[in-house]
KOLTI-337544 format. One record per residue (C-alpha): x, y, z; residue in three letters. Coordinates in pm, 1 decimal, always signed. Layout:
<rs>
> u	v	w	aa
> X	Y	Z	ALA
...
</rs>
This chain:
<rs>
> u	v	w	aa
> +7665.5	+10291.2	+9161.6	GLN
> +7690.1	+10220.3	+9532.6	CYS
> +7537.8	+10335.7	+9859.0	ARG
> +7514.4	+10218.1	+10215.3	TRP
> +7241.4	+10119.6	+10148.6	ASN
> +6984.9	+10081.1	+9874.3	TYR
> +6699.9	+9993.9	+10102.7	LYS
> +6497.5	+9736.5	+9908.9	ASP
> +6431.9	+9579.9	+9570.7	GLU
> +6205.6	+9866.6	+9466.4	GLU
> +6482.9	+10114.6	+9544.8	ASP
> +6728.1	+9914.0	+9332.8	VAL
> +6478.4	+9898.1	+9045.3	ALA
> +6418.7	+10273.5	+9063.1	THR
> +6790.5	+10352.1	+9056.5	VAL
> +6837.0	+10111.6	+8766.5	ASP
> +6552.7	+10262.1	+8563.4	SER
> +6665.2	+10618.7	+8630.8	ASN
> +7007.4	+10551.4	+8483.5	PHE
> +6826.7	+10453.6	+8163.6	ASP
> +6569.5	+10732.3	+8181.8	HIS
> +6835.7	+11001.1	+8214.8	PHE
> +7077.5	+10841.6	+7967.3	GLY
> +7359.5	+10781.8	+8216.2	ILE
> +7569.5	+10469.6	+8157.9	PRO
> +7599.8	+10225.0	+8447.0	CYS
> +7733.6	+9870.1	+8467.3	ASP
> +7694.3	+9774.6	+8834.1	VAL
> +7462.9	+9842.7	+9128.3	ILE
> +7609.9	+9762.8	+9469.7	TRP
> +7453.2	+9650.6	+9796.7	LEU
> +7608.3	+9725.4	+10134.7	ASP
> +7550.9	+9541.1	+10464.5	ILE
> +7181.4	+9625.7	+10509.7	GLU
> +7073.1	+9381.6	+10237.8	HIS
> +7156.3	+9087.2	+10466.7	THR
> +6949.2	+8909.9	+10729.4	ASP
> +7089.5	+9065.6	+11044.9	GLY
> +7444.1	+9108.8	+10905.2	LYS
> +7469.7	+8740.0	+10828.0	ARG
> +7664.5	+8748.7	+10502.4	TYR
> +7540.6	+8540.2	+10209.7	MET
> +7183.4	+8587.1	+10331.3	THR
> +6906.2	+8830.3	+10238.2	TRP
> +6671.1	+9046.7	+10437.8	ASP
> +6346.9	+8877.0	+10332.5	LYS
> +6134.6	+9178.7	+10418.2	ALA
> +6323.3	+9411.5	+10184.8	HIS
> +6484.4	+9169.4	+9938.2	PHE
> +6230.5	+8886.0	+9910.4	PRO
> +6318.6	+8788.0	+9551.5	THR
> +6691.9	+8857.9	+9508.6	PRO
> +6726.2	+8628.2	+9206.7	GLU
> +6459.1	+8824.6	+9020.4	ASN
> +6630.4	+9151.5	+9113.8	MET
> +6965.5	+9031.2	+8979.8	GLN
> +6810.6	+8879.0	+8670.0	ASN
> +6630.4	+9205.4	+8591.0	SER
> +6963.8	+9385.7	+8598.0	LEU
> +7131.1	+9109.6	+8395.3	ALA
> +6866.8	+9135.4	+8123.0	GLU
> +6986.9	+9492.1	+8067.6	LYS
> +7352.7	+9390.0	+8073.0	GLY
> +7409.5	+9510.6	+8428.6	ARG
> +7556.1	+9328.3	+8725.4	LYS
> +7517.8	+9344.7	+9101.1	MET
> +7784.8	+9343.9	+9371.6	VAL
> +7701.7	+9243.2	+9729.3	ALA
> +7919.4	+9290.3	+10034.1	ILE
> +8065.4	+8989.9	+10218.7	VAL
> +8280.3	+9080.0	+10519.7	ASP
> +8511.4	+8846.8	+10717.0	PRO
> +8337.0	+8871.2	+11055.8	HIS
> +8097.0	+8578.4	+11094.2	ILE
> +7799.5	+8642.8	+11320.5	LYS
> +7804.7	+8422.0	+11628.0	LYS
> +7467.2	+8256.7	+11583.2	ASP
> +7393.6	+7885.1	+11595.1	ASP
> +7110.8	+7932.8	+11342.2	SER
> +7351.6	+8078.6	+11084.5	TYR
> +7474.3	+7795.3	+10864.0	HIS
> +7814.8	+7950.8	+10786.9	ILE
> +7890.7	+7999.7	+11157.1	PHE
> +7761.2	+7659.5	+11258.5	LYS
> +7966.0	+7473.2	+10999.1	GLU
> +8283.8	+7673.9	+11059.6	ALA
> +8257.6	+7629.5	+11435.6	GLN
> +8206.6	+7256.1	+11396.6	GLY
> +8524.5	+7234.2	+11188.1	LYS
> +8728.2	+7458.3	+11425.1	SER
> +8787.2	+7706.7	+11143.9	TYR
> +8806.0	+8027.9	+11349.3	PHE
> +9103.9	+8233.8	+11464.1	VAL
> +9185.0	+8152.3	+11829.6	ARG
> +9278.0	+8341.4	+12141.3	ASN
> +9621.8	+8278.6	+12292.1	LYS
> +9464.5	+8016.4	+12522.1	ASP
> +9330.7	+7820.9	+12224.1	GLY
> +8964.4	+7920.6	+12254.2	THR
> +8783.1	+8078.9	+11958.4	ASP
> +8840.0	+8454.5	+11933.7	PHE
> +8518.1	+8652.8	+11977.5	ASP
> +8531.0	+9010.7	+11847.4	GLY
> +8275.7	+9283.7	+11787.5	TRP
> +8180.3	+9411.9	+11444.0	CYS
> +7867.6	+9499.0	+11246.8	TRP
> +7668.0	+9187.2	+11351.6	PRO
> +7774.5	+9224.5	+11715.1	GLY
> +7952.8	+8921.9	+11856.7	SER
> +8154.6	+8775.1	+11567.6	SER
> +8424.0	+8522.4	+11486.0	MET
> +8685.9	+8530.6	+11213.2	TYR
> +8782.2	+8255.9	+10970.1	LEU
> +9148.7	+8158.7	+10983.7	ASP
> +9238.9	+8232.6	+10623.5	MET
> +9600.5	+8133.8	+10681.7	LEU
> +9482.5	+7772.3	+10664.7	ASN
> +9461.8	+7654.4	+10299.4	PRO
> +9191.4	+7404.0	+10391.8	GLU
> +8970.9	+7686.7	+10518.9	ILE
> +9031.1	+7897.6	+10208.0	ARG
> +8930.9	+7601.4	+9993.9	LYS
> +8616.9	+7547.4	+10204.0	TRP
> +8526.0	+7917.6	+10183.5	TRP
> +8561.6	+7909.2	+9805.3	ALA
> +8280.1	+7652.7	+9781.6	THR
> +8028.7	+7889.4	+9940.0	LYS
> +7963.9	+8113.0	+9639.7	PHE
> +7776.2	+7875.2	+9411.2	VAL
> +7402.3	+7957.1	+9397.1	PRO
> +7318.0	+7621.4	+9556.0	GLU
> +7496.0	+7735.4	+9874.7	VAL
> +7467.5	+8114.7	+9854.4	PHE
> +7089.9	+8109.3	+9836.6	LYS
> +6939.0	+8395.6	+9642.4	GLY
> +7254.7	+8461.0	+9442.8	SER
> +7291.4	+8428.8	+9068.3	THR
> +7589.0	+8416.5	+8836.4	GLU
> +7561.6	+8791.1	+8772.3	SER
> +7631.8	+8865.1	+9140.2	LEU
> +7986.4	+8961.8	+9233.4	TYR
> +8147.0	+9037.5	+9568.9	ILE
> +8292.9	+9319.0	+9778.2	TRP
> +8517.0	+9242.2	+10077.7	ASN
> +8515.4	+9525.1	+10330.5	ASP
> +8653.4	+9539.7	+10688.4	MET
> +8902.4	+9265.4	+10602.5	ASN
> +9213.0	+9412.9	+10768.8	GLU
> +9039.7	+9265.3	+10984.0	PRO
> +8834.2	+9530.8	+11162.1	SER
> +8741.1	+9444.1	+11521.7	VAL
> +8554.0	+9728.0	+11689.5	PHE
> +8651.8	+9627.5	+12043.6	ASN
> +9005.4	+9515.8	+11960.8	GLY
> +9334.6	+9697.2	+12012.5	PRO
> +9383.9	+9951.5	+11732.6	GLU
> +9041.5	+9836.3	+11605.6	ILE
> +9178.8	+9500.8	+11494.0	THR
> +9275.3	+9160.0	+11635.0	MET
> +9498.8	+9102.7	+11934.6	HIS
> +9856.7	+9051.4	+11824.7	LYS
> +9880.7	+8723.1	+12018.3	ASP
> +9575.1	+8567.6	+11853.0	ASN
> +9661.5	+8231.7	+11700.4	LEU
> +9632.3	+8120.7	+11339.2	HIS
> +9716.2	+7804.2	+11149.1	TYR
> +10017.7	+7620.0	+11296.0	ASN
> +9997.9	+7850.5	+11602.9	ASP
> +10133.3	+8150.9	+11411.7	ILE
> +10056.6	+8471.7	+11598.2	GLU
> +9845.9	+8739.3	+11438.4	HIS
> +10126.5	+8995.0	+11474.4	ARG
> +10321.3	+8799.5	+11211.6	ASP
> +10040.8	+8770.5	+10954.9	VAL
> +9822.3	+9076.7	+11009.9	HIS
> +9917.8	+9238.8	+10679.2	ASN
> +9826.7	+8933.1	+10474.2	ILE
> +9498.2	+8840.2	+10645.7	TYR
> +9286.9	+9063.1	+10423.1	GLY
> +9480.4	+8954.0	+10115.3	TYR
> +9415.9	+8585.1	+10191.3	LEU
> +9047.0	+8653.3	+10253.3	TYR
> +9029.2	+8844.5	+9924.3	HIS
> +9206.5	+8557.8	+9748.0	MET
> +8975.7	+8290.0	+9889.4	ALA
> +8666.9	+8490.8	+9792.5	THR
> +8793.6	+8539.9	+9437.5	ALA
> +8871.8	+8168.3	+9415.2	GLU
> +8510.6	+8112.8	+9516.2	GLY
> +8384.1	+8304.5	+9213.3	LEU
> +8628.2	+8119.7	+8987.4	VAL
> +8499.8	+7793.5	+9139.6	TYR
> +8144.3	+7909.2	+9064.7	ARG
> +8246.4	+7973.5	+8703.6	GLY
> +8406.1	+7628.8	+8678.5	ASP
> +8075.6	+7473.0	+8788.5	LYS
> +7859.2	+7693.1	+8569.2	SER
> +7687.9	+7596.4	+8247.6	LEU
> +7543.8	+7944.2	+8185.1	ALA
> +7869.4	+8136.7	+8244.4	LYS
> +8153.6	+7884.8	+8218.5	PRO
> +8504.0	+8002.3	+8303.4	SER
> +8366.2	+8327.1	+8444.8	ASP
> +8626.7	+8566.9	+8581.6	ARG
> +8606.1	+8678.9	+8942.0	ALA
> +8535.8	+9035.6	+9044.4	PHE
> +8600.5	+9095.8	+9414.5	VAL
> +8676.8	+9442.2	+9552.7	LEU
> +8889.1	+9457.1	+9867.3	SER
> +8972.3	+9727.9	+10118.9	ARG
> +9272.7	+9541.3	+10262.6	ALA
> +9559.7	+9440.6	+10036.8	PHE
> +9918.1	+9322.0	+10025.5	PHE
> +10182.0	+9242.0	+9767.8	SER
> +10007.7	+9007.2	+9526.5	GLY
> +9660.1	+9157.2	+9560.3	SER
> +9691.3	+9283.6	+9202.8	GLN
> +9652.4	+8921.3	+9089.1	ARG
> +9323.2	+8889.2	+9277.1	VAL
> +9110.0	+9195.2	+9212.9	GLY
> +9057.9	+9569.9	+9259.9	PRO
> +9115.6	+9769.9	+9577.4	VAL
> +8996.5	+10109.1	+9690.0	TRP
> +9130.8	+10373.2	+9923.6	THR
> +8867.9	+10326.7	+10195.9	GLY
> +8629.5	+10564.7	+10365.7	ASP
> +8694.0	+10919.8	+10246.7	ASN
> +8504.4	+11243.3	+10300.7	THR
> +8318.8	+11485.5	+10073.8	ALA
> +8596.0	+11742.0	+10099.1	ASP
> +8815.5	+11918.1	+9842.2	TRP
> +9130.8	+11798.0	+10018.6	ASN
> +9014.3	+11437.5	+9990.6	HIS
> +8946.7	+11493.0	+9621.7	LEU
> +9303.8	+11616.0	+9577.8	LYS
> +9474.5	+11348.3	+9784.0	VAL
> +9301.3	+11069.6	+9593.1	SER
> +9539.2	+11136.1	+9302.4	ILE
> +9870.8	+11062.3	+9478.7	PRO
> +9704.4	+10773.1	+9661.9	MET
> +9597.9	+10603.9	+9337.5	CYS
> +9924.7	+10690.3	+9163.0	LEU
> +10123.1	+10533.9	+9448.7	THR
> +9911.8	+10219.3	+9434.8	LEU
> +9959.0	+10202.6	+9057.7	GLY
> +10337.2	+10223.9	+9056.9	VAL
> +10340.6	+9973.4	+9346.5	SER
> +10175.7	+9720.7	+9117.6	GLY
> +9816.1	+9764.4	+9238.1	LEU
> +9689.7	+9933.2	+8924.8	THR
> +9318.1	+9844.1	+8963.0	PHE
> +9238.8	+10100.3	+9232.0	SER
> +9019.2	+10400.5	+9294.5	GLY
> +8856.5	+10626.7	+9553.1	ALA
> +8488.7	+10665.5	+9639.0	ASP
> +8355.2	+10930.5	+9401.2	VAL
> +8179.7	+11208.1	+9591.2	GLY
> +8329.5	+11110.3	+9925.9	GLY
> +8187.9	+10841.1	+10155.0	PHE
> +8115.9	+11070.9	+10451.8	PHE
> +7939.2	+11403.6	+10425.2	GLY
> +7731.5	+11575.2	+10161.0	ASN
> +7917.5	+11720.3	+9861.7	PRO
> +7772.7	+12027.8	+9699.0	ASN
> +7705.0	+12012.5	+9328.4	SER
> +8040.2	+12166.5	+9235.4	GLU
> +8247.0	+11918.3	+9436.6	LEU
> +8040.5	+11622.9	+9317.3	LEU
> +8077.9	+11729.3	+8953.0	THR
> +8453.2	+11777.1	+8984.6	ARG
> +8484.5	+11438.2	+9156.4	TRP
> +8307.4	+11261.8	+8871.7	TYR
> +8525.5	+11448.6	+8622.2	GLN
> +8832.4	+11312.7	+8801.5	LEU
> +8684.8	+10975.4	+8900.5	GLY
> +8621.0	+10863.4	+8544.7	ILE
> +8998.9	+10831.8	+8518.1	PHE
> +9042.0	+10618.2	+8829.4	TYR
> +9111.6	+10263.1	+8712.1	PRO
> +8836.6	+10153.2	+8952.7	PHE
> +8541.4	+10392.1	+8916.9	PHE
> +8259.3	+10379.9	+9173.9	ARG
> +8036.4	+10636.4	+9343.8	ALA
> +7963.6	+10553.0	+9708.7	HIS
> +7804.5	+10720.9	+10010.9	ALA
> +7740.9	+10667.4	+10383.6	HIS
> +7398.8	+10568.3	+10516.4	ILE
> +7356.2	+10904.5	+10693.3	ASP
> +7427.4	+11115.5	+10384.0	THR
> +7169.6	+11267.3	+10154.7	LYS
> +7091.5	+11074.1	+9839.7	ARG
> +7316.5	+11198.1	+9559.6	ARG
> +7238.9	+11006.4	+9241.7	GLU
> +7310.2	+11244.5	+8950.2	PRO
> +6945.2	+11299.9	+8854.2	TRP
> +6868.7	+11441.8	+9201.3	LEU
> +7059.9	+11758.0	+9112.2	PHE
> +6960.5	+12033.0	+8873.6	GLU
> +6973.9	+11961.9	+8501.5	GLU
> +7305.0	+12136.8	+8435.5	SER
> +7478.5	+11939.5	+8710.3	VAL
> +7336.1	+11609.9	+8592.5	MET
> +7431.6	+11693.0	+8234.9	SER
> +7794.8	+11756.9	+8330.2	ASN
> +7812.9	+11433.9	+8530.2	ILE
> +7650.1	+11240.5	+8246.4	ARG
> +7898.4	+11383.2	+7996.0	SER
> +8188.8	+11278.0	+8217.7	ALA
> +8059.2	+10923.3	+8255.8	ILE
> +7989.6	+10897.5	+7882.9	GLN
> +8351.8	+10997.5	+7819.6	LEU
> +8464.8	+10706.9	+8038.1	ARG
> +8251.4	+10471.0	+7832.0	TYR
> +8358.0	+10593.1	+7488.9	ASN
> +8719.9	+10553.9	+7598.2	LEU
> +8653.1	+10193.0	+7702.1	MET
> +8845.2	+10031.6	+7410.7	PRO
> +9151.3	+10232.5	+7512.7	TYR
> +9095.5	+10156.3	+7883.3	ILE
> +9057.2	+9783.1	+7823.5	TYR
> +9377.4	+9784.8	+7620.7	THR
> +9551.9	+9959.0	+7913.3	LEU
> +9429.4	+9688.6	+8149.8	PHE
> +9566.5	+9423.9	+7917.5	HIS
> +9902.7	+9600.7	+7929.6	MET
> +9883.0	+9603.5	+8310.0	ALA
> +9800.3	+9232.7	+8310.0	HIS
> +10086.9	+9157.4	+8074.5	LYS
> +10369.3	+9368.0	+8216.7	ASP
> +10239.3	+9558.2	+8520.6	GLY
> +10226.2	+9903.6	+8357.2	ALA
> +9990.2	+10121.0	+8564.8	PRO
> +9671.7	+10246.4	+8402.4	VAL
> +9680.3	+10572.9	+8597.1	MET
> +10042.7	+10681.0	+8607.6	ARG
> +10252.2	+10972.6	+8736.3	PRO
> +10380.5	+11206.4	+8468.6	ILE
> +10738.3	+11112.3	+8561.4	TRP
> +10661.0	+10751.1	+8468.9	TYR
> +10662.4	+10855.1	+8102.6	GLU
> +10905.8	+11146.7	+8141.7	PHE
> +11167.8	+11034.8	+8397.1	PRO
> +11423.0	+11287.8	+8272.0	GLU
> +11199.4	+11585.5	+8353.1	GLN
> +11260.7	+11672.3	+8718.4	GLU
> +10981.7	+11926.2	+8749.8	ASP
> +10729.5	+11642.1	+8709.5	THR
> +10861.1	+11452.3	+9013.9	PHE
> +10651.0	+11649.5	+9261.4	SER
> +10342.5	+11678.9	+9041.1	SER
> +10038.6	+11543.1	+9228.3	GLU
> +9762.1	+11747.1	+9067.0	ASP
> +9782.2	+11591.3	+8718.3	ALA
> +9861.1	+11249.9	+8576.1	PHE
> +9871.5	+11036.5	+8266.2	LEU
> +9595.8	+10791.8	+8185.3	PHE
> +9797.3	+10530.3	+8006.1	GLY
> +10078.7	+10667.1	+7788.2	PRO
> +9854.6	+10886.1	+7574.3	SER
> +9616.8	+11102.6	+7780.8	LEU
> +9722.9	+11386.0	+8010.3	LEU
> +9456.4	+11462.6	+8272.4	VAL
> +9473.4	+11794.9	+8459.3	SER
> +9157.8	+11791.4	+8673.8	PRO
> +8995.8	+12085.9	+8845.8	VAL
> +9075.6	+12046.1	+9216.9	LEU
> +8997.0	+12388.3	+9364.0	GLU
> +8656.7	+12520.1	+9462.8	GLU
> +8545.2	+12804.0	+9237.4	GLY
> +8841.0	+12757.1	+9001.9	ALA
> +8839.8	+12965.2	+8684.5	LYS
> +9160.1	+12820.1	+8540.6	ALA
> +9396.1	+12523.1	+8571.3	VAL
> +9770.7	+12560.5	+8524.0	ASN
> +9843.2	+12271.2	+8285.7	VAL
> +10195.0	+12127.8	+8267.8	LEU
> +10276.5	+11984.4	+7924.4	PHE
> +10570.2	+11744.9	+7973.5	PRO
> +10846.7	+11644.6	+7737.0	GLY
> +10896.3	+11794.5	+7393.0	LYS
> +10571.8	+11659.2	+7254.3	ASP
> +10266.5	+11808.3	+7093.9	LEU
> +9952.9	+11788.1	+7310.9	TRP
> +9607.6	+11798.3	+7149.1	TYR
> +9298.5	+11918.5	+7332.1	ASP
> +9071.3	+11612.3	+7349.1	LEU
> +8757.2	+11822.8	+7308.1	PHE
> +8867.7	+12109.4	+7083.2	GLY
> +9105.1	+12198.1	+6804.1	ASP
> +9391.2	+12351.2	+7003.3	LYS
> +9740.0	+12199.7	+6994.4	VAL
> +10018.1	+12283.5	+7241.2	TYR
> +10391.6	+12241.5	+7187.6	ASP
> +10553.8	+12146.0	+7519.8	ALA
> +10887.8	+12287.4	+7407.4	GLU
> +10738.8	+12632.1	+7343.1	LYS
> +10467.6	+12647.8	+7611.3	THR
> +10541.7	+12393.3	+7887.6	PRO
> +10286.6	+12555.0	+8120.8	ARG
> +9956.7	+12702.7	+8012.3	VAL
> +9690.4	+12861.6	+8238.0	PRO
> +9377.6	+12707.5	+8090.1	MET
> +9034.7	+12865.4	+8153.6	PRO
> +8772.8	+12620.2	+8283.9	VAL
> +8398.1	+12614.1	+8331.1	THR
> +8187.7	+12353.5	+8511.8	MET
> +8175.6	+12159.9	+8184.0	GLU
> +8554.4	+12150.5	+8153.8	SER
> +8773.5	+11843.4	+8195.7	ILE
> +9124.9	+11945.1	+8082.6	PRO
> +9241.2	+11634.2	+7893.4	VAL
> +9506.7	+11631.5	+7621.5	HIS
> +9617.7	+11364.5	+7378.0	VAL
> +9989.4	+11309.4	+7342.2	ARG
> +10127.6	+11359.3	+6993.2	GLY
> +10236.9	+11025.8	+6848.5	GLY
> +9935.0	+10838.2	+6990.5	SER
> +9656.5	+10639.3	+6829.3	ILE
> +9350.0	+10580.2	+7047.5	ILE
> +9055.6	+10346.6	+6974.5	PRO
> +8714.6	+10469.2	+7093.5	ARG
> +8347.6	+10376.4	+7072.8	ARG
> +8143.5	+10693.8	+7044.7	MET
> +7780.1	+10580.6	+7056.2	ARG
> +7615.0	+10645.8	+7395.6	PRO
> +7491.3	+10321.2	+7552.0	ARG
> +7350.0	+10212.5	+7886.4	ARG
> +7651.3	+9991.5	+7970.4	ASN
> +7949.1	+9806.5	+7825.9	THR
> +7741.1	+9500.9	+7734.7	GLU
> +7529.2	+9717.0	+7503.4	ALA
> +7847.0	+9845.4	+7333.9	MET
> +7983.1	+9508.0	+7225.0	LYS
> +7874.8	+9537.1	+6862.6	LYS
> +7931.8	+9910.3	+6829.3	ASP
> +8178.0	+10028.0	+6563.2	PRO
> +8506.4	+10194.7	+6649.3	PHE
> +8647.5	+10539.8	+6594.2	THR
> +9025.9	+10554.8	+6553.0	ILE
> +9182.7	+10883.8	+6668.1	VAL
> +9533.6	+10958.8	+6540.5	VAL
> +9730.9	+11244.3	+6701.1	ALA
> +10052.8	+11301.4	+6506.4	LEU
> +10386.4	+11393.0	+6660.2	ASP
> +10631.3	+11645.8	+6518.7	LYS
> +10763.0	+11383.1	+6275.3	ASN
> +10412.6	+11319.1	+6139.2	GLN
> +10407.6	+10973.9	+6300.1	GLU
> +10190.1	+10793.8	+6555.6	ALA
> +10147.2	+10451.7	+6709.4	ARG
> +9891.4	+10272.6	+6926.9	GLY
> +9767.7	+9934.2	+7042.3	SER
> +9433.8	+9758.8	+7056.9	PHE
> +9325.3	+9457.9	+7259.9	TYR
> +8986.7	+9288.2	+7280.6	LEU
> +8850.5	+8967.2	+7430.3	ASP
> +8507.7	+8855.2	+7551.7	ASP
> +8546.3	+9057.6	+7870.7	GLY
> +8423.5	+8785.5	+8103.1	SER
> +8586.0	+8443.1	+8062.1	SER
> +8935.7	+8296.6	+8085.7	PHE
> +8925.2	+8198.1	+7717.8	ASP
> +9188.0	+8461.8	+7645.0	PHE
> +9433.0	+8254.9	+7853.2	GLN
> +9307.1	+7902.4	+7815.0	GLN
> +9211.9	+7911.4	+7447.4	LYS
> +9397.1	+8224.4	+7328.2	ARG
> +9069.3	+8375.8	+7216.2	LYS
> +9153.7	+8741.7	+7183.1	PHE
> +9221.7	+9009.5	+6925.1	LEU
> +9540.9	+9213.3	+6942.0	SER
> +9670.5	+9462.0	+6689.1	SER
> +9901.8	+9758.6	+6642.8	THR
> +9819.5	+10085.0	+6467.0	PHE
> +10102.3	+10267.6	+6289.8	VAL
> +10094.8	+10599.9	+6106.3	PHE
> +10410.4	+10678.2	+5908.0	LYS
> +10488.7	+10834.6	+5569.6	ASN
> +10125.0	+10937.9	+5541.0	TYR
> +10012.3	+10576.7	+5563.8	ARG
> +9789.9	+10435.4	+5840.6	LEU
> +9814.5	+10060.8	+5899.2	GLU
> +9640.7	+9809.0	+6121.7	ASN
> +9871.6	+9513.8	+6188.5	ASP
> +9682.9	+9224.3	+6351.2	VAL
> +9906.3	+9029.0	+6587.5	TYR
> +9649.4	+8769.0	+6694.2	HIS
> +9282.4	+8708.7	+6616.8	ASN
> +9209.4	+8334.7	+6672.0	ALA
> +8903.3	+8368.8	+6446.2	LEU
> +8706.7	+8464.6	+6756.6	TYR
> +8587.4	+8811.2	+6662.5	PHE
> +8403.8	+8865.7	+6336.5	THR
> +8378.5	+9189.3	+6142.2	ASN
> +8037.7	+9244.1	+6301.8	GLU
> +8206.6	+9322.0	+6634.4	PHE
> +8502.3	+9521.9	+6504.5	THR
> +8384.2	+9758.8	+6231.1	LYS
> +8557.0	+10094.2	+6196.9	VAL
> +8307.5	+10374.0	+6137.4	GLU
> +8539.7	+10671.5	+6151.2	LYS
> +8908.8	+10762.0	+6143.9	ILE
> +9031.2	+11102.0	+6262.0	ILE
> +9388.2	+11215.5	+6191.4	VAL
> +9497.7	+11536.3	+6366.7	ARG
> +9811.6	+11743.1	+6312.0	GLY
> +9870.5	+11688.9	+5939.8	LEU
> +10111.9	+11940.2	+5786.4	LYS
> +9943.0	+11935.2	+5447.9	ARG
> +9594.0	+11896.6	+5313.5	LYS
> +9495.9	+11544.1	+5207.2	VAL
> +9316.7	+11524.6	+4872.0	GLY
> +9300.9	+11147.7	+4825.1	LYS
> +9273.0	+10837.6	+5046.5	VAL
> +9353.2	+10496.8	+4896.0	ASP
> +9246.0	+10177.9	+5071.9	GLY
> +9378.4	+9826.6	+5022.6	ASN
> +9175.2	+9772.2	+4706.6	MET
> +8958.0	+10080.9	+4672.7	THR
> +8960.1	+10456.0	+4700.9	LYS
> +8791.9	+10605.7	+5006.8	ILE
> +8537.4	+10864.2	+4896.4	LYS
> +8373.0	+10985.8	+5218.8	ASP
> +8634.5	+11206.5	+5381.7	PHE
> +8707.3	+11569.9	+5457.6	SER
> +9021.1	+11760.4	+5545.3	CYS
> +8992.0	+12092.1	+5727.7	THR
> +9248.2	+12333.4	+5860.4	GLN
> +9282.5	+12387.9	+6237.2	GLU
> +9535.1	+12659.3	+6317.4	GLY
> +9851.1	+12570.0	+6130.0	GLY
> +9766.9	+12202.1	+6074.3	THR
> +9503.9	+11990.9	+5903.1	TRP
> +9255.3	+11738.1	+6039.2	THR
> +9137.4	+11449.0	+5825.0	LEU
> +8805.1	+11276.9	+5897.7	VAL
> +8728.3	+10952.4	+5713.5	ILE
> +8373.7	+10818.1	+5746.2	LYS
> +8257.5	+10461.5	+5682.1	LYS
> +8589.7	+10331.7	+5547.0	PRO
> +8454.6	+9971.9	+5534.4	ASP
> +8736.7	+9840.0	+5752.4	LEU
> +8750.3	+9593.1	+6039.4	SER
> +8998.2	+9561.8	+6325.3	LEU
> +9012.4	+9185.2	+6271.2	THR
> +9195.5	+9235.2	+5941.3	GLU
> +9524.0	+9383.1	+5828.0	ASN
> +9472.0	+9698.5	+5625.3	TRP
> +9651.3	+10006.5	+5503.6	SER
> +9533.3	+10352.1	+5405.8	LEU
> +9759.0	+10574.4	+5194.3	LYS
> +9695.7	+10948.6	+5220.8	LEU
</rs>
């Protein structure tokens, strides 16, 4: 949850408590530039944020984190320790005559670190430990904005092309990588902090960036920049994020609600219903906009927004598995329909729907006052309504006009998929860590399905350095459901990976018996939905850390 700006510590505490009071999940509260002392980054406005460590620790006690903005323009001020040290080391970008470049940005007169120089990047990375970044804690993460770099009084609102960098390289030759290098150095700073930490050793970096280049996907998330509370901006966010995803920058998103302007309740609701499927999901707003936290709207609006956000959270096991796939082989989390169906030419121009991973088809409502959405079902697959009992055969009905209300999010599960979920509503992902799993099986026309599951501690590099992760494959075939554990490393116990429910949709016959590895499952039901059957198994006494098989 972000805004330019939450005005003081009391404001932050109120926003935090209201998420809990109204039962809306939230993992992060963000601070924009007004939290600083006169736009001096890595400082705090002592009048409004007098005890920043206490503020961050209060959030951390609930499992939440804070993100603070750190931009590349360094205020020209001899009393500012970052400026003074950088100037003394000749660390700033230079004019063509060799003098330090002085540009204008949020603090006024500013200078810019020469991130092309590896020595300067290494120096910058040492500035994020709490001993240097006073008032920070290890639950504070970073947001790099304006890092193209933005220079308000520069040509094309950026640096002069003949500015000089490391080894006298002109800015015209490195402009596109400046923001990437700044992003990289900042992320290395948080990794450095983790290396020095006893409380959170080996902590992963989280640094959001507005500027990016090839390779930024290895550093952190990006977003599409300052958008507007407008239906056209809602629509265009889809092809923007899809393009970023297939370009390799899968961890991307757009500001939910629009940065500029004041969305009405319908637009805001529809943006949340789409935004929960952005790989990077954040609500943000300009300082001159009206406050728009969900609880400030009428109950029905807040309820619809809350339901959307809760859906994001109960899909988190599936989402985290998708991110592991992206880390491993670059597969986008949010992907064009043609990515999965390259032979189907009528999907090539589709920009109003997309796939979330290989298994979920999202057809969001993008028109004001819409009463229906024309859903395209690709391929020859079965597609199951995520929220109801309807099943669509893409061969028979490739396009279906689907009625919608303000509660509607048209989402369909691809036949042949198995999706892990956690269904208990919680305040954030930290509170979900010991929650049991629900396994949803959506059968294809051959009565088969397959899915993957990945889990690690969510914060450290132990998954790389110590191979501490859990990875398994689900397979349904011949009326048998199996969990095949590829790797466990004895890191996760049954306490963290219990299965509380299994749902199998699309069965062609009624199931009268379920046999486990050693015992018969007694708590199950099998009901008819249209022409197929749905099996629900409760409390099967299974864990995702172990191999198991259920015979129906």
